[in-house]
C-alpha positions in Angstrom: 2.9 -6.4 -43.5 0.2 -4.9 -40.7 0.4 -1.6 -42.7 -0.8 -3.3 -45.9 -3.4 -5.2 -44.4 -4.6 -1.6 -42.2 -4.4 0.2 -45.6 -6.1 -2.3 -47.5 -9.2 -2.3 -44.6 -9.4 1.3 -44.3 -10.2 1.6 -48.2 -12.3 -1.3 -48.3 -14.0 0.9 -45.5 -14.2 3.6 -47.6 -15.4 1.7 -50.5 -18.4 0.6 -48.3 -19.3 3.6 -47.1 -19.3 6.0 -50.4 -21.1 5.0 -53.3 -20.7 8.8 -54.9 -17.0 8.5 -55.2 -15.3 6.4 -58.0 -12.6 3.9 -56.9 -12.6 2.2 -59.9 -9.3 2.4 -60.7 -8.2 1.6 -57.5 -10.5 -1.9 -57.8 -9.1 -2.6 -60.9 -5.5 -2.4 -59.6 -6.6 -4.7 -56.4 -8.1 -7.0 -58.7 -5.4 -7.4 -61.1 -2.4 -7.6 -58.4 -3.7 -8.8 -55.2 -4.6 -12.8 -55.2 -5.2 -14.2 -51.6 -4.1 -11.5 -49.7 -0.9 -11.3 -52.0 0.3 -8.0 -53.6 2.4 -8.7 -56.6 4.6 -5.7 -56.1 6.8 -5.9 -59.4 3.8 -5.8 -61.6 1.7 -3.5 -59.5 4.9 -1.2 -59.7 4.5 -1.0 -63.7 1.3 0.0 -63.1 2.2 2.6 -60.9 1.0 5.7 -62.9 -2.5 4.6 -62.4 -1.9 4.6 -58.8 -1.1 8.0 -58.6 -3.3 9.2 -60.4 -6.4 7.5 -58.2 -4.1 8.9 -55.1 -4.3 12.4 -56.7 -8.2 11.8 -56.8 -8.3 11.1 -53.2 -6.4 14.1 -52.4 -8.6 16.2 -54.3 -11.8 14.9 -51.2 -12.0 18.0 -49.4 -12.6 17.2 -45.4 -16.2 18.1 -45.5 -16.5 15.6 -47.5 -14.4 12.9 -45.9 -16.2 13.5 -42.9 -19.4 12.6 -44.3 -18.1 9.1 -45.1 -17.7 8.3 -41.3 
C-alpha cells in the first residue's frame, strides 16, 4: 500500500512542477478510478490500454527534461 501512495505522491509532484507535459490521460484515469485515496483496481484494469499509452509517453522523456522538473 505504501508503494501506491509513494507512486501517487511522485506523480502528483511531477504534475505540479511541469506544466508543459501532458498528464491529462493519467489525470482522467485517477479521476475515474480513485476515490477517497482508494483505487478501484478491477475497473482501472479495464482501462489498462490508456495507462500503457500514458506510461509509453512518460518513457519518451529524456534525462535532461526529467532533470529540469526537479
